[in-house]
PDB file of N, H, CA, C and O in Angstrom:
ATOM      1  N   MET A   1     -16.781  11.116  22.343  1.00  0.00           N
ATOM      2  CA  MET A   1     -16.865  10.309  23.657  1.00  0.00           C
ATOM      3  C   MET A   1     -15.913  11.002  24.856  1.00  0.00           C
ATOM      4  O   MET A   1     -14.854  11.547  24.547  1.00  0.00           O
ATOM      5  N   ALA A   2     -16.273  10.953  25.946  1.00  0.00           N
ATOM      6  H   ALA A   2     -17.134  10.510  26.197  1.00  0.00           H
ATOM      7  CA  ALA A   2     -15.498  11.428  27.176  1.00  0.00           C
ATOM      8  C   ALA A   2     -14.182  10.598  27.123  1.00  0.00           C
ATOM      9  O   ALA A   2     -14.244   9.434  26.729  1.00  0.00           O
ATOM     10  N   LEU A   3     -12.999  11.139  27.501  1.00  0.00           N
ATOM     11  H   LEU A   3     -12.948  12.085  27.821  1.00  0.00           H
ATOM     12  CA  LEU A   3     -11.772  10.561  27.737  1.00  0.00           C
ATOM     13  C   LEU A   3     -12.150   9.549  29.092  1.00  0.00           C
ATOM     14  O   LEU A   3     -12.665  10.019  30.107  1.00  0.00           O
ATOM     15  N   ILE A   4     -11.867   8.332  28.964  1.00  0.00           N
ATOM     16  H   ILE A   4     -11.449   7.951  28.140  1.00  0.00           H
ATOM     17  CA  ILE A   4     -11.976   7.305  30.356  1.00  0.00           C
ATOM     18  C   ILE A   4     -10.774   6.930  30.875  1.00  0.00           C
ATOM     19  O   ILE A   4     -10.200   6.062  30.217  1.00  0.00           O
ATOM     20  N   VAL A   5     -10.263   7.285  31.770  1.00  0.00           N
ATOM     21  H   VAL A   5     -10.729   7.989  32.305  1.00  0.00           H
ATOM     22  CA  VAL A   5      -8.929   6.996  32.117  1.00  0.00           C
ATOM     23  C   VAL A   5      -8.795   5.343  32.559  1.00  0.00           C
ATOM     24  O   VAL A   5      -7.690   4.806  32.474  1.00  0.00           O
ATOM     25  N   SER A   6      -9.959   4.593  33.023  1.00  0.00           N
ATOM     26  H   SER A   6     -10.856   5.030  33.092  1.00  0.00           H
ATOM     27  CA  SER A   6      -9.840   3.238  33.050  1.00  0.00           C
ATOM     28  C   SER A   6      -9.709   2.473  31.660  1.00  0.00           C
ATOM     29  O   SER A   6      -9.231   1.341  31.571  1.00  0.00           O
ATOM     30  N   VAL A   7     -10.066   3.029  30.854  1.00  0.00           N
ATOM     31  H   VAL A   7     -10.454   3.948  30.926  1.00  0.00           H
ATOM     32  CA  VAL A   7      -9.834   2.314  29.515  1.00  0.00           C
ATOM     33  C   VAL A   7      -8.520   2.315  29.233  1.00  0.00           C
ATOM     34  O   VAL A   7      -7.968   1.238  29.007  1.00  0.00           O
ATOM     35  N   LEU A   8      -7.617   3.821  29.189  1.00  0.00           N
ATOM     36  H   LEU A   8      -8.066   4.696  29.373  1.00  0.00           H
ATOM     37  CA  LEU A   8      -6.339   3.575  29.125  1.00  0.00           C
ATOM     38  C   LEU A   8      -5.471   2.846  30.118  1.00  0.00           C
ATOM     39  O   LEU A   8      -4.331   2.479  29.834  1.00  0.00           O
ATOM     40  N   GLU A   9      -6.009   2.655  31.229  1.00  0.00           N
ATOM     41  H   GLU A   9      -6.935   2.953  31.460  1.00  0.00           H
ATOM     42  CA  GLU A   9      -5.259   1.788  32.494  1.00  0.00           C
ATOM     43  C   GLU A   9      -5.140   0.414  32.102  1.00  0.00           C
ATOM     44  O   GLU A   9      -4.205  -0.348  32.348  1.00  0.00           O
ATOM     45  N   GLN A  10      -6.490   0.123  31.287  1.00  0.00           N
ATOM     46  H   GLN A  10      -7.249   0.743  31.088  1.00  0.00           H
ATOM     47  CA  GLN A  10      -6.376  -1.449  31.190  1.00  0.00           C
ATOM     48  C   GLN A  10      -5.670  -1.713  29.910  1.00  0.00           C
ATOM     49  O   GLN A  10      -5.080  -2.788  29.806  1.00  0.00           O
ATOM     50  N   GLN A  11      -5.657  -0.904  28.962  1.00  0.00           N
ATOM     51  H   GLN A  11      -6.137  -0.031  29.046  1.00  0.00           H
ATOM     52  CA  GLN A  11      -4.628  -1.003  27.788  1.00  0.00           C
ATOM     53  C   GLN A  11      -3.259  -1.060  28.281  1.00  0.00           C
ATOM     54  O   GLN A  11      -2.445  -1.850  27.803  1.00  0.00           O
ATOM     55  N   ILE A  12      -3.000  -0.315  29.145  1.00  0.00           N
ATOM     56  H   ILE A  12      -3.661   0.327  29.533  1.00  0.00           H
ATOM     57  CA  ILE A  12      -1.422  -0.138  29.370  1.00  0.00           C
ATOM     58  C   ILE A  12      -1.211  -1.502  30.403  1.00  0.00           C
ATOM     59  O   ILE A  12      -0.108  -2.049  30.430  1.00  0.00           O
ATOM     60  N   LYS A  13      -2.252  -1.968  31.180  1.00  0.00           N
ATOM     61  H   LYS A  13      -3.147  -1.524  31.158  1.00  0.00           H
ATOM     62  CA  LYS A  13      -1.906  -3.350  32.115  1.00  0.00           C
ATOM     63  C   LYS A  13      -1.916  -4.350  31.107  1.00  0.00           C
ATOM     64  O   LYS A  13      -1.021  -5.194  31.160  1.00  0.00           O
ATOM     65  N   ALA A  14      -2.869  -4.424  30.078  1.00  0.00           N
ATOM     66  H   ALA A  14      -3.596  -3.739  30.035  1.00  0.00           H
ATOM     67  CA  ALA A  14      -2.380  -5.540  28.932  1.00  0.00           C
ATOM     68  C   ALA A  14      -1.158  -5.444  28.322  1.00  0.00           C
ATOM     69  O   ALA A  14      -0.568  -6.490  28.051  1.00  0.00           O
ATOM     70  N   ALA A  15      -0.704  -4.463  28.076  1.00  0.00           N
ATOM     71  H   ALA A  15      -1.183  -3.614  28.297  1.00  0.00           H
ATOM     72  CA  ALA A  15       0.770  -4.401  27.350  1.00  0.00           C
ATOM     73  C   ALA A  15       1.918  -5.030  28.133  1.00  0.00           C
ATOM     74  O   ALA A  15       2.819  -5.723  27.661  1.00  0.00           O
ATOM     75  N   PHE A  16       1.725  -4.652  29.504  1.00  0.00           N
ATOM     76  H   PHE A  16       0.993  -4.089  29.888  1.00  0.00           H
ATOM     77  CA  PHE A  16       2.662  -5.338  30.695  1.00  0.00           C
ATOM     78  C   PHE A  16       2.477  -6.970  30.753  1.00  0.00           C
ATOM     79  O   PHE A  16       3.425  -7.755  30.785  1.00  0.00           O
ATOM     80  N   GLU A  17       1.153  -7.324  30.762  1.00  0.00           N
ATOM     81  H   GLU A  17       0.383  -6.686  30.736  1.00  0.00           H
ATOM     82  CA  GLU A  17       0.919  -8.678  30.984  1.00  0.00           C
ATOM     83  C   GLU A  17       1.000  -9.590  29.752  1.00  0.00           C
ATOM     84  O   GLU A  17       0.884 -10.814  29.827  1.00  0.00           O
ATOM     85  N   LYS A  18       1.221  -8.862  28.527  1.00  0.00           N
ATOM     86  H   LYS A  18       1.315  -7.869  28.466  1.00  0.00           H
ATOM     87  CA  LYS A  18       1.465  -9.516  27.093  1.00  0.00           C
ATOM     88  C   LYS A  18       2.882  -9.943  27.238  1.00  0.00           C
ATOM     89  O   LYS A  18       3.337 -11.005  26.813  1.00  0.00           O
ATOM     90  N   GLN A  19       3.709  -8.779  28.041  1.00  0.00           N
ATOM     91  H   GLN A  19       3.340  -7.916  28.385  1.00  0.00           H
ATOM     92  CA  GLN A  19       5.187  -9.199  27.782  1.00  0.00           C
ATOM     93  C   GLN A  19       5.522 -10.277  29.019  1.00  0.00           C
ATOM     94  O   GLN A  19       6.285 -11.229  28.852  1.00  0.00           O
ATOM     95  N   ALA A  20       4.849  -9.994  30.274  1.00  0.00           N
ATOM     96  H   ALA A  20       4.229  -9.221  30.410  1.00  0.00           H
ATOM     97  CA  ALA A  20       4.913 -11.280  31.428  1.00  0.00           C
ATOM     98  C   ALA A  20       4.700 -12.403  30.944  1.00  0.00           C
ATOM     99  O   ALA A  20       5.419 -13.325  31.330  1.00  0.00           O
ATOM    100  N   ALA A  21       3.757 -12.638  30.055  1.00  0.00           N
ATOM    101  H   ALA A  21       3.173 -11.890  29.741  1.00  0.00           H
ATOM    102  CA  ALA A  21       3.142 -14.085  29.613  1.00  0.00           C
ATOM    103  C   ALA A  21       4.395 -14.620  28.803  1.00  0.00           C
ATOM    104  O   ALA A  21       4.773 -15.789  28.883  1.00  0.00           O
ATOM    105  N   LYS A  22       4.987 -13.680  28.035  1.00  0.00           N
ATOM    106  H   LYS A  22       4.679 -12.731  27.970  1.00  0.00           H
ATOM    107  CA  LYS A  22       5.953 -14.276  27.007  1.00  0.00           C
ATOM    108  C   LYS A  22       7.492 -14.335  27.850  1.00  0.00           C
ATOM    109  O   LYS A  22       8.499 -14.589  27.189  1.00  0.00           O
ATOM    110  N   GLN A  23       7.589 -14.105  29.219  1.00  0.00           N
ATOM    111  H   GLN A  23       6.771 -13.899  29.757  1.00  0.00           H
ATOM    112  CA  GLN A  23       8.910 -13.813  29.783  1.00  0.00           C
ATOM    113  C   GLN A  23       9.432 -15.467  29.618  1.00  0.00           C
ATOM    114  O   GLN A  23       8.759 -16.488  29.757  1.00  0.00           O
ATOM    115  N   SER A  24      10.630 -15.344  29.330  1.00  0.00           N
ATOM    116  H   SER A  24      11.176 -14.515  29.217  1.00  0.00           H
ATOM    117  CA  SER A  24      11.503 -16.696  29.449  1.00  0.00           C
ATOM    118  C   SER A  24      12.977 -16.397  29.634  1.00  0.00           C
ATOM    119  O   SER A  24      13.341 -15.239  29.429  1.00  0.00           O
ATOM    120  N   GLU A  25      13.862 -17.303  29.997  1.00  0.00           N
ATOM    121  H   GLU A  25      13.566 -18.244  30.164  1.00  0.00           H
ATOM    122  CA  GLU A  25      15.147 -17.155  29.657  1.00  0.00           C
ATOM    123  C   GLU A  25      15.635 -16.475  28.737  1.00  0.00           C
ATOM    124  O   GLU A  25      16.226 -15.423  28.979  1.00  0.00           O
ATOM    125  N   GLY A  26      15.443 -17.057  27.230  1.00  0.00           N
ATOM    126  H   GLY A  26      14.963 -17.912  27.033  1.00  0.00           H
ATOM    127  CA  GLY A  26      15.843 -16.706  26.170  1.00  0.00           C
ATOM    128  C   GLY A  26      15.302 -15.587  25.357  1.00  0.00           C
ATOM    129  O   GLY A  26      15.647 -15.350  24.199  1.00  0.00           O
ATOM    130  N   ASP A  27      14.308 -14.824  26.139  1.00  0.00           N
ATOM    131  H   ASP A  27      14.027 -15.016  27.079  1.00  0.00           H
ATOM    132  CA  ASP A  27      13.892 -13.648  25.494  1.00  0.00           C
ATOM    133  C   ASP A  27      14.896 -12.431  25.632  1.00  0.00           C
ATOM    134  O   ASP A  27      15.637 -12.195  26.586  1.00  0.00           O
ATOM    135  N   ASP A  28      14.743 -11.687  24.417  1.00  0.00           N
ATOM    136  H   ASP A  28      14.141 -11.878  23.642  1.00  0.00           H
ATOM    137  CA  ASP A  28      15.376 -10.453  24.057  1.00  0.00           C
ATOM    138  C   ASP A  28      14.609  -9.288  25.300  1.00  0.00           C
ATOM    139  O   ASP A  28      13.399  -9.092  25.417  1.00  0.00           O
ATOM    140  N   PRO A  29      15.669  -8.668  26.087  1.00  0.00           N
ATOM    141  CA  PRO A  29      14.814  -7.381  26.838  1.00  0.00           C
ATOM    142  C   PRO A  29      14.935  -6.169  25.982  1.00  0.00           C
ATOM    143  O   PRO A  29      14.187  -5.228  26.245  1.00  0.00           O
ATOM    144  N   ALA A  30      15.765  -6.063  25.006  1.00  0.00           N
ATOM    145  H   ALA A  30      16.373  -6.828  24.792  1.00  0.00           H
ATOM    146  CA  ALA A  30      15.398  -4.885  24.159  1.00  0.00           C
ATOM    147  C   ALA A  30      13.962  -5.218  23.152  1.00  0.00           C
ATOM    148  O   ALA A  30      13.286  -4.240  22.834  1.00  0.00           O
ATOM    149  N   GLN A  31      13.623  -6.305  22.776  1.00  0.00           N
ATOM    150  H   GLN A  31      14.172  -7.099  23.035  1.00  0.00           H
ATOM    151  CA  GLN A  31      12.543  -6.767  21.787  1.00  0.00           C
ATOM    152  C   GLN A  31      11.172  -6.512  22.931  1.00  0.00           C
ATOM    153  O   GLN A  31      10.085  -6.050  22.583  1.00  0.00           O
ATOM    154  N   ALA A  32      11.505  -6.902  24.242  1.00  0.00           N
ATOM    155  H   ALA A  32      12.388  -7.277  24.524  1.00  0.00           H
ATOM    156  CA  ALA A  32      10.353  -6.999  25.138  1.00  0.00           C
ATOM    157  C   ALA A  32       9.863  -4.997  25.580  1.00  0.00           C
ATOM    158  O   ALA A  32       8.807  -4.426  25.853  1.00  0.00           O
ATOM    159  N   VAL A  33      11.013  -4.647  25.459  1.00  0.00           N
ATOM    160  H   VAL A  33      11.871  -5.110  25.238  1.00  0.00           H
ATOM    161  CA  VAL A  33      10.808  -2.966  25.723  1.00  0.00           C
ATOM    162  C   VAL A  33      10.234  -2.287  24.360  1.00  0.00           C
ATOM    163  O   VAL A  33       9.234  -1.571  24.379  1.00  0.00           O
ATOM    164  N   ALA A  34      10.841  -2.532  23.375  1.00  0.00           N
ATOM    165  H   ALA A  34      11.654  -3.115  23.359  1.00  0.00           H
ATOM    166  CA  ALA A  34      10.165  -2.101  22.082  1.00  0.00           C
ATOM    167  C   ALA A  34       8.634  -2.547  21.794  1.00  0.00           C
ATOM    168  O   ALA A  34       7.827  -1.788  21.257  1.00  0.00           O
ATOM    169  N   GLU A  35       8.343  -3.792  22.188  1.00  0.00           N
ATOM    170  H   GLU A  35       8.998  -4.408  22.624  1.00  0.00           H
ATOM    171  CA  GLU A  35       7.224  -4.220  22.111  1.00  0.00           C
ATOM    172  C   GLU A  35       6.149  -3.429  23.401  1.00  0.00           C
ATOM    173  O   GLU A  35       4.960  -3.197  23.180  1.00  0.00           O
ATOM    174  N   ILE A  36       6.634  -3.193  24.337  1.00  0.00           N
ATOM    175  H   ILE A  36       7.600  -3.381  24.517  1.00  0.00           H
ATOM    176  CA  ILE A  36       5.675  -2.448  25.460  1.00  0.00           C
ATOM    177  C   ILE A  36       5.799  -1.096  24.788  1.00  0.00           C
ATOM    178  O   ILE A  36       4.706  -0.666  24.418  1.00  0.00           O
ATOM    179  N   ALA A  37       6.844  -0.298  24.526  1.00  0.00           N
ATOM    180  H   ALA A  37       7.732  -0.647  24.827  1.00  0.00           H
ATOM    181  CA  ALA A  37       6.526   0.981  23.850  1.00  0.00           C
ATOM    182  C   ALA A  37       5.311   1.053  22.940  1.00  0.00           C
ATOM    183  O   ALA A  37       4.302   1.728  23.144  1.00  0.00           O
ATOM    184  N   ALA A  38       5.630   0.022  21.599  1.00  0.00           N
ATOM    185  H   ALA A  38       6.450  -0.527  21.434  1.00  0.00           H
ATOM    186  CA  ALA A  38       4.671  -0.004  20.578  1.00  0.00           C
ATOM    187  C   ALA A  38       3.294   0.010  21.327  1.00  0.00           C
ATOM    188  O   ALA A  38       2.434   0.859  21.092  1.00  0.00           O
ATOM    189  N   ASP A  39       3.138  -1.077  22.322  1.00  0.00           N
ATOM    190  H   ASP A  39       3.837  -1.766  22.514  1.00  0.00           H
ATOM    191  CA  ASP A  39       1.635  -1.082  22.538  1.00  0.00           C
ATOM    192  C   ASP A  39       1.333   0.211  23.711  1.00  0.00           C
ATOM    193  O   ASP A  39       0.159   0.438  24.003  1.00  0.00           O
ATOM    194  N   LEU A  40       2.061   0.748  24.133  1.00  0.00           N
ATOM    195  H   LEU A  40       3.015   0.564  23.895  1.00  0.00           H
ATOM    196  CA  LEU A  40       1.452   1.797  25.128  1.00  0.00           C
ATOM    197  C   LEU A  40       1.154   2.943  24.036  1.00  0.00           C
ATOM    198  O   LEU A  40       0.112   3.598  24.022  1.00  0.00           O
ATOM    199  N   ALA A  41       2.127   3.081  23.199  1.00  0.00           N
ATOM    200  H   ALA A  41       2.974   2.549  23.210  1.00  0.00           H
ATOM    201  CA  ALA A  41       2.031   4.234  22.400  1.00  0.00           C
ATOM    202  C   ALA A  41       0.612   4.362  21.684  1.00  0.00           C
ATOM    203  O   ALA A  41      -0.131   5.343  21.710  1.00  0.00           O
ATOM    204  N   ALA A  42       0.361   2.857  20.886  1.00  0.00           N
ATOM    205  H   ALA A  42       0.965   2.060  20.866  1.00  0.00           H
ATOM    206  CA  ALA A  42      -0.944   2.626  20.503  1.00  0.00           C
ATOM    207  C   ALA A  42      -2.233   2.983  21.384  1.00  0.00           C
ATOM    208  O   ALA A  42      -3.196   3.578  20.901  1.00  0.00           O
ATOM    209  N   ALA A  43      -2.171   2.595  22.630  1.00  0.00           N
ATOM    210  H   ALA A  43      -1.388   2.112  23.022  1.00  0.00           H
ATOM    211  CA  ALA A  43      -2.931   2.808  23.735  1.00  0.00           C
ATOM    212  C   ALA A  43      -3.379   4.152  23.901  1.00  0.00           C
ATOM    213  O   ALA A  43      -4.572   4.455  23.861  1.00  0.00           O
ATOM    214  N   ILE A  44      -2.173   5.210  24.143  1.00  0.00           N
ATOM    215  H   ILE A  44      -1.204   4.964  24.175  1.00  0.00           H
ATOM    216  CA  ILE A  44      -2.132   6.373  24.518  1.00  0.00           C
ATOM    217  C   ILE A  44      -2.790   7.158  23.103  1.00  0.00           C
ATOM    218  O   ILE A  44      -3.622   8.054  23.248  1.00  0.00           O
ATOM    219  N   ASP A  45      -2.441   6.830  22.066  1.00  0.00           N
ATOM    220  H   ASP A  45      -1.765   6.102  21.948  1.00  0.00           H
ATOM    221  CA  ASP A  45      -3.046   7.255  20.688  1.00  0.00           C
ATOM    222  C   ASP A  45      -4.678   7.086  20.609  1.00  0.00           C
ATOM    223  O   ASP A  45      -5.450   7.953  20.200  1.00  0.00           O
ATOM    224  N   ALA A  46      -4.999   5.903  21.045  1.00  0.00           N
ATOM    225  H   ALA A  46      -4.371   5.199  21.377  1.00  0.00           H
ATOM    226  CA  ALA A  46      -6.584   5.445  20.894  1.00  0.00           C
ATOM    227  C   ALA A  46      -7.091   6.481  21.713  1.00  0.00           C
ATOM    228  O   ALA A  46      -8.016   7.225  21.388  1.00  0.00           O
ATOM    229  N   TYR A  47      -6.304   6.526  23.068  1.00  0.00           N
ATOM    230  H   TYR A  47      -5.552   5.921  23.333  1.00  0.00           H
ATOM    231  CA  TYR A  47      -7.101   7.292  24.230  1.00  0.00           C
ATOM    232  C   TYR A  47      -7.044   8.995  23.696  1.00  0.00           C
ATOM    233  O   TYR A  47      -8.127   9.578  23.760  1.00  0.00           O
ATOM    234  N   ILE A  48      -6.429   9.409  23.431  1.00  0.00           N
ATOM    235  H   ILE A  48      -5.549   8.935  23.379  1.00  0.00           H
ATOM    236  CA  ILE A  48      -6.368  10.711  22.725  1.00  0.00           C
ATOM    237  C   ILE A  48      -7.455  10.870  21.782  1.00  0.00           C
ATOM    238  O   ILE A  48      -8.257  11.768  22.037  1.00  0.00           O
ATOM    239  N   LYS A  49      -7.627  10.214  20.805  1.00  0.00           N
ATOM    240  H   LYS A  49      -6.975   9.484  20.598  1.00  0.00           H
ATOM    241  CA  LYS A  49      -8.272  10.253  19.492  1.00  0.00           C
ATOM    242  C   LYS A  49      -9.729   9.782  19.949  1.00  0.00           C
ATOM    243  O   LYS A  49     -10.536   9.723  19.022  1.00  0.00           O
ATOM    244  N   SER A  50     -10.252   9.402  21.333  1.00  0.00           N
ATOM    245  H   SER A  50      -9.595   9.450  22.086  1.00  0.00           H
ATOM    246  CA  SER A  50     -11.339   8.909  21.700  1.00  0.00           C
ATOM    247  C   SER A  50     -11.920  10.541  22.371  1.00  0.00           C
ATOM    248  O   SER A  50     -12.942  10.452  23.052  1.00  0.00           O
ATOM    249  N   ALA A  51     -11.594  11.315  22.279  1.00  0.00           N
ATOM    250  H   ALA A  51     -10.764  11.387  21.726  1.00  0.00           H
ATOM    251  CA  ALA A  51     -11.906  12.633  22.794  1.00  0.00           C
ATOM    252  C   ALA A  51     -12.977  13.090  22.234  1.00  0.00           C
ATOM    253  O   ALA A  51     -13.088  12.689  21.075  1.00  0.00           O
ATOM    254  N   THR A  52     -13.887  13.829  22.619  1.00  0.00           N
ATOM    255  H   THR A  52     -13.797  14.155  23.560  1.00  0.00           H
ATOM    256  CA  THR A  52     -15.135  14.983  21.781  1.00  0.00           C
ATOM    257  C   THR A  52     -14.444  16.287  22.260  1.00  0.00           C
ATOM    258  O   THR A  52     -14.189  16.436  23.455  1.00  0.00           O
ATOM    259  N   VAL A  53     -14.161  17.173  21.396  1.00  0.00           N
ATOM    260  H   VAL A  53     -14.369  17.053  20.425  1.00  0.00           H
ATOM    261  CA  VAL A  53     -13.803  18.482  21.963  1.00  0.00           C
ATOM    262  C   VAL A  53     -15.173  19.512  21.301  1.00  0.00           C
ATOM    263  O   VAL A  53     -15.838  19.369  20.274  1.00  0.00           O
ATOM    264  N   THR A  54     -15.217  20.413  22.232  1.00  0.00           N
ATOM    265  H   THR A  54     -14.677  20.529  23.066  1.00  0.00           H
ATOM    266  CA  THR A  54     -16.432  21.259  22.043  1.00  0.00           C
ATOM    267  C   THR A  54     -15.937  22.579  22.282  1.00  0.00           C
ATOM    268  O   THR A  54     -15.552  22.852  23.420  1.00  0.00           O
ATOM    269  N   SER A  55     -15.892  23.441  21.372  1.00  0.00           N
ATOM    270  H   SER A  55     -16.205  23.219  20.448  1.00  0.00           H
ATOM    271  CA  SER A  55     -15.446  24.967  21.304  1.00  0.00           C
ATOM    272  C   SER A  55     -16.558  25.927  21.319  1.00  0.00           C
ATOM    273  O   SER A  55     -17.486  25.573  20.592  1.00  0.00           O
ATOM    274  N   VAL A  56     -16.733  27.032  21.931  1.00  0.00           N
ATOM    275  H   VAL A  56     -15.979  27.319  22.522  1.00  0.00           H
ATOM    276  CA  VAL A  56     -17.697  27.869  21.654  1.00  0.00           C
ATOM    277  C   VAL A  56     -16.937  29.233  21.145  1.00  0.00           C
ATOM    278  O   VAL A  56     -15.991  29.818  21.675  1.00  0.00           O
ATOM    279  N   VAL A  57     -17.524  29.490  20.168  1.00  0.00           N
ATOM    280  H   VAL A  57     -18.292  29.016  19.738  1.00  0.00           H
ATOM    281  CA  VAL A  57     -16.856  30.805  19.263  1.00  0.00           C
ATOM    282  C   VAL A  57     -17.779  31.928  18.996  1.00  0.00           C
ATOM    283  O   VAL A  57     -18.851  31.912  18.392  1.00  0.00           O
ATOM    284  N   THR A  58     -17.083  33.020  19.630  1.00  0.00           N
ATOM    285  H   THR A  58     -16.212  33.033  20.121  1.00  0.00           H
ATOM    286  CA  THR A  58     -18.202  34.209  19.536  1.00  0.00           C
ATOM    287  C   THR A  58     -17.241  35.156  18.875  1.00  0.00           C
ATOM    288  O   THR A  58     -16.012  35.128  18.928  1.00  0.00           O
ATOM    289  N   GLY A  59     -18.140  36.127  18.148  1.00  0.00           N
ATOM    290  H   GLY A  59     -19.139  36.150  18.105  1.00  0.00           H
ATOM    291  CA  GLY A  59     -17.374  37.188  17.218  1.00  0.00           C
ATOM    292  C   GLY A  59     -18.370  38.204  17.003  1.00  0.00           C
ATOM    293  O   GLY A  59     -19.407  38.340  17.653  1.00  0.00           O
ATOM    294  N   THR A  60     -17.871  39.086  15.793  1.00  0.00           N
ATOM    295  H   THR A  60     -17.029  38.976  15.265  1.00  0.00           H
ATOM    296  CA  THR A  60     -18.926  40.045  15.450  1.00  0.00           C
ATOM    297  C   THR A  60     -19.068  39.822  14.130  1.00  0.00           C
ATOM    298  O   THR A  60     -18.207  39.191  13.517  1.00  0.00           O
ATOM    299  N   SER A  61     -20.319  40.376  13.446  1.00  0.00           N
ATOM    300  H   SER A  61     -21.019  40.889  13.944  1.00  0.00           H
ATOM    301  CA  SER A  61     -20.421  40.356  11.947  1.00  0.00           C
ATOM    302  C   SER A  61     -20.963  41.727  11.676  1.00  0.00           C
ATOM    303  O   SER A  61     -21.138  42.437  12.666  1.00  0.00           O
ATOM    304  N   PRO A  62     -21.261  42.222  10.479  1.00  0.00           N
ATOM    305  CA  PRO A  62     -21.963  43.196  10.268  1.00  0.00           C
ATOM    306  C   PRO A  62     -23.239  43.362  10.731  1.00  0.00           C
ATOM    307  O   PRO A  62     -23.607  44.524  10.896  1.00  0.00           O
ATOM    308  N   ALA A  63     -24.134  42.318  11.023  1.00  0.00           N
ATOM    309  H   ALA A  63     -23.835  41.374  10.889  1.00  0.00           H
ATOM    310  CA  ALA A  63     -25.316  41.971  11.279  1.00  0.00           C
ATOM    311  C   ALA A  63     -25.244  42.093  13.089  1.00  0.00           C
ATOM    312  O   ALA A  63     -26.290  42.131  13.738  1.00  0.00           O
ATOM    313  N   GLY A  64     -23.796  42.150  13.796  1.00  0.00           N
ATOM    314  H   GLY A  64     -22.947  42.120  13.269  1.00  0.00           H
ATOM    315  CA  GLY A  64     -23.904  42.110  15.099  1.00  0.00           C
ATOM    316  C   GLY A  64     -23.318  41.038  15.637  1.00  0.00           C
ATOM    317  O   GLY A  64     -22.749  40.319  14.815  1.00  0.00           O
ATOM    318  N   PRO A  65     -23.266  40.634  16.968  1.00  0.00           N
ATOM    319  CA  PRO A  65     -22.527  39.672  17.635  1.00  0.00           C
ATOM    320  C   PRO A  65     -22.901  38.327  17.171  1.00  0.00           C
ATOM    321  O   PRO A  65     -24.119  38.275  17.005  1.00  0.00           O
ATOM    322  N   VAL A  66     -22.365  37.330  16.929  1.00  0.00           N
ATOM    323  H   VAL A  66     -21.375  37.372  17.064  1.00  0.00           H
ATOM    324  CA  VAL A  66     -22.558  36.076  16.755  1.00  0.00           C
ATOM    325  C   VAL A  66     -21.787  35.043  17.723  1.00  0.00           C
ATOM    326  O   VAL A  66     -20.665  35.250  18.185  1.00  0.00           O
ATOM    327  N   THR A  67     -22.470  34.049  17.923  1.00  0.00           N
ATOM    328  H   THR A  67     -23.382  33.881  17.548  1.00  0.00           H
ATOM    329  CA  THR A  67     -21.925  32.929  18.804  1.00  0.00           C
ATOM    330  C   THR A  67     -22.466  31.520  18.165  1.00  0.00           C
ATOM    331  O   THR A  67     -23.523  31.440  17.538  1.00  0.00           O
ATOM    332  N   GLY A  68     -21.623  30.470  18.405  1.00  0.00           N
ATOM    333  H   GLY A  68     -20.765  30.534  18.914  1.00  0.00           H
ATOM    334  CA  GLY A  68     -21.618  29.179  17.620  1.00  0.00           C
ATOM    335  C   GLY A  68     -20.750  28.404  18.420  1.00  0.00           C
ATOM    336  O   GLY A  68     -19.720  28.818  18.952  1.00  0.00           O
ATOM    337  N   THR A  69     -21.295  27.058  18.492  1.00  0.00           N
ATOM    338  H   THR A  69     -22.132  26.723  18.059  1.00  0.00           H
ATOM    339  CA  THR A  69     -20.732  26.087  19.093  1.00  0.00           C
ATOM    340  C   THR A  69     -20.271  24.953  17.975  1.00  0.00           C
ATOM    341  O   THR A  69     -21.059  24.804  17.040  1.00  0.00           O
ATOM    342  N   ALA A  70     -18.981  24.078  17.978  1.00  0.00           N
ATOM    343  H   ALA A  70     -18.341  24.199  18.737  1.00  0.00           H
ATOM    344  CA  ALA A  70     -18.469  23.222  17.280  1.00  0.00           C
ATOM    345  C   ALA A  70     -18.277  22.122  18.274  1.00  0.00           C
ATOM    346  O   ALA A  70     -17.953  22.229  19.457  1.00  0.00           O
ATOM    347  N   THR A  71     -18.539  21.029  17.569  1.00  0.00           N
ATOM    348  H   THR A  71     -18.802  20.942  16.608  1.00  0.00           H
ATOM    349  CA  THR A  71     -17.961  19.946  18.627  1.00  0.00           C
ATOM    350  C   THR A  71     -17.617  18.722  17.166  1.00  0.00           C
ATOM    351  O   THR A  71     -18.171  18.538  16.082  1.00  0.00           O
ATOM    352  N   SER A  72     -16.347  18.052  17.914  1.00  0.00           N
ATOM    353  H   SER A  72     -15.897  18.201  18.795  1.00  0.00           H
ATOM    354  CA  SER A  72     -15.716  17.127  16.772  1.00  0.00           C
ATOM    355  C   SER A  72     -15.221  16.039  17.693  1.00  0.00           C
ATOM    356  O   SER A  72     -14.805  16.105  18.850  1.00  0.00           O
ATOM    357  N   THR A  73     -15.386  14.973  16.831  1.00  0.00           N
ATOM    358  H   THR A  73     -15.724  14.920  15.891  1.00  0.00           H
ATOM    359  CA  THR A  73     -15.053  13.424  17.721  1.00  0.00           C
ATOM    360  C   THR A  73     -13.859  12.919  16.645  1.00  0.00           C
ATOM    361  O   THR A  73     -13.257  11.876  16.899  1.00  0.00           O
ATOM    362  N   THR A  74     -13.616  13.505  15.731  1.00  0.00           N
ATOM    363  H   THR A  74     -14.106  14.353  15.525  1.00  0.00           H
ATOM    364  CA  THR A  74     -12.543  13.052  15.046  1.00  0.00           C
ATOM    365  C   THR A  74     -11.448  13.769  15.111  1.00  0.00           C
ATOM    366  O   THR A  74     -11.427  14.889  14.600  1.00  0.00           O
ATOM    367  N   ILE A  75     -10.384  13.259  15.732  1.00  0.00           N
ATOM    368  H   ILE A  75     -10.401  12.349  16.147  1.00  0.00           H
ATOM    369  CA  ILE A  75      -9.227  13.669  15.883  1.00  0.00           C
ATOM    370  C   ILE A  75      -8.090  12.765  15.099  1.00  0.00           C
ATOM    371  O   ILE A  75      -7.913  11.560  15.279  1.00  0.00           O
ATOM    372  N   ALA A  76      -7.307  13.674  14.125  1.00  0.00           N
ATOM    373  H   ALA A  76      -7.452  14.653  13.978  1.00  0.00           H
ATOM    374  CA  ALA A  76      -6.198  12.989  13.409  1.00  0.00           C
ATOM    375  C   ALA A  76      -4.912  12.899  13.703  1.00  0.00           C
ATOM    376  O   ALA A  76      -4.151  12.273  12.965  1.00  0.00           O
TER     377      ALA A  76
END
C-alpha cells in the first residue's frame, strides 16, 4: 500500500485529542507526554510499515544479462 500522509496525520491528531479530552487540573504532565510519545511512535511505526517497496534488480549471469523486480509489503 502506498504511504498515505492523511492517515498518519489523523493518527497524530487522535493522539493529541486523546490527551486533550483527559486534561484536568490533577493530571500529571509527564504522564501525558509519555502517552502522546507512545501514541505517536505507534502511528509512525504503522505508517512506515504500510509501505510497499519495489526494487528493480539487474545483473549478469553466464547466460547473459538478467533483470528482475521484487515487491515487498512486509516491513518488520
